[in-house]
Each structure stands twice: as structure tokens, then as C-alpha cells.
N, C-alpha and C positions, 0 to 999 in steps of 0.2 A: 137488407140487401139480398137480391135474388142470386141464385147460382149463376145465372147468365151474366150478371153484373160482376160477380166475383171472378168469373172466367175472363172477362175483359181486362180486369186489373191484373190478374195473374199473367195473362199473355203479355201485357205491357212490361211486367217485371221480368219476364223471360225473354223479352225482345222477339216475340213470335207474332207474325202478322198473317193475315189471311185466315181462312176457315178450315183448311185441310186437316189440322190436328184437333179441331174443336171437340169431336166426340171423345177421343182418347184423353185429352186434357180435362174435359168436363167431368169424366168419371173420376179422375184423380183429384180434381178440385173438391168434388163431393166427398170422396173418401177421406181426404185430409181434413176437410171442414168437420165432418162427423167425428173423426179422431180427436180433434181439438175440443169440440163441444163435449164429448164423452170424458175428456180429461179434466173438465171443469171450467174451461174457458167460456165466458159468457158470449152470447151473440154480439152484444155491444162491443166487447173487447176484440172479437174476431174482426169486426168491421173498422177498427182503428188502423192507422198507418202501420203500427208494429204488428197487428194481427194479419194484415194483408201481406206484409213482408214475410212473416212466419209461414203463412199459408203457401206463399210462392216458393219458399225454400223447401217445404214439404212436398209440394207437387214436383219440383225439380228432382228431388231425391227419388221419388217414385218413377219419374219419367226416365231417369238414367240408371235404373237398376240393371245389374248383371243377371243372367239366367240363374234361377234358384236362390237368389238373394233378396231378402226383404229387410231393410233397415233404414232408419232415418239418420241423417248426418248429425254430428255434434252441434252444428250451428242451429239446426231445427230444434234440437232438444234444449239448448241453452236459451233460445228465445221463448220456447214454450213453457218450460218449467219455472225458472226463477222470475221471468219477466211477466208473462201474461197470467200465469196461475196466481201469483201473489196479488195482482191487481184485481183479479176476478173473485177473490175470496170475499165472502159477505162480511160486513162490519159486525163486530161482536157487540 
């Protein structure tokens, strides 16, 4: 799935229409996607419904930051760590 396709899905999850915020949201989609991939989530898992939901929560977290604050919500962390990471682990 391309970043443009992910952006469409994230915007739907955030109930954002139009293209006014596409540049800002696109940067955040890429940042959260890379964060998830670097955390060990596979591209395949990132593109599942749970992966898209997690990506959307992460983008929302970054979009709604206060000045000088950088953190992901507990919801993002809970979806990322025990849910997607376990599924993404290679079979032994």
C-alpha cells in the first residue's frame, strides 16, 4: 500500500475531508509508519485493519501535540506493542 493510500485511510479514520491538511498529515503518516516498521511491525501487518487503526491513532497523537511535547498515547502503545508486534514475530 502506498503512502497516498495510507493517507486516504487515515483521513477517513480521522473524519478529515478535502486536501487542505494532506501535506501535514502525509508527513505524520510517513513518520508513524516508519516508527511502526522500525519497531518490528511487518508491512503486511501495518496494512491490516488493526494496523491502519494503530497508524491512525499515532497520526492523531502527533497531530494533536502541545508545544514542546512529543509522545504517543496509551492507546497507540497498547495496539502497537502487544497486538501488532506479537503477530509480526517470525515463527520459530
